[in-house]
N, C-alpha and C positions, 0 to 999 in steps of 0.2 A: 438655537439652530433648529430649524424645522426638519422633519423627515424628508421633505422634498429636496432641501438643500443637501442633506447627507446623501440621499440616493443619487442626486446629480453629481456630487463629488465622486462617489464610488464609480459611477459610469465613466467619468473622465479618467480616473486613475486606472480602471481596468483596461482601458484602451492603450495604455502606455506600453512601450516595448519591454521595460524591465518587469512589469507586472505580468505581461503575457509570457515572458520567459520563465518567471517564477511558477506560474500556473502549469505551464508545459512540463517543467522539471518535476513538479509534484505528481502530475498525471503519469509521466513516464517512470518516475521512481516507484510509484505504487504498483505499476504493472511489473516492473523488474523485481520488486519484493515478492509479489505473488509468484512469479516465475521461479525464484530461488527457493521458496518454500515448497512449491509443487515438485520441483526437480529432486530436492533432497528427500521429500516424503516418498516419491515414487521409487527412489533408489533404496530406501531403508524400510519403508512401510511403518515408520515411527514418527511421532511428533518431532518437529525440528526445534532443537534447543535454542533459546534466545541468544546464547553466545555465538551461534553459528550465523546469525543475521548481521548484515552490515547496516547498522542503525546509528546514525550520527545526529545528535542534538534533537531539537524539537521536531524537525521534519521527519526523521526516522520514526519517532514515536507517533507522530500524526499519521504517517502512512500506515502503520500497524493498526491504529484506531479506525482508519478509513476501511481497511480490509475486514476488520472485525465487525464494524457497523453495517457494512454491505453484505455480511454473511458469506464472505469469500474464504475466511479461515475461522477456526475456533481456537480458543486459548485454554490450556489446561495446566495443571500443576506440573512443574518440572521434575527432574530426577535429582540426584545428589549433586550434579554439576551445574544445574541451571535453575532459575527461578520459575520459568514458564517454558512450555513447549507449544508449538503452533502446528495445526493440521489444516490442510485445505478441505473445504466442504465440497460436496458434489458440484454445486454451481461454480465454485472457485476452480476446481479441476477442469470443468467443461470450458470455462473462459480461457484458461491456460492452454488447453489443447487446441482450441479454436484459433487463438492468437499465434500459437506455434505453427499451425497449419498455414496461416496467412503470412507467415514469416515476419510477424510483428515482435517476436521475441528471439 
């Protein structure tokens, strides 16, 4: 199978309603996850323990990795009750506040 056929296949698949819904769900879920991390961080001024996050299955982990890769949050060692804690970065907080002001959160 050539790359052209594969790219054509992906173009067709990406136009389907289920794939569009999946992508939209991932995008919205990632924004919601950033919002929950920022809200708790602003309330406590501490890293948000991993067990406070609503992460289910692969998508939950993928959304965390997206936020980490995009430099919206940082990951640090947890305390005695959690493996990891997450803090929003300055860009992450800025996006959160802007989306909040736009009533997107």
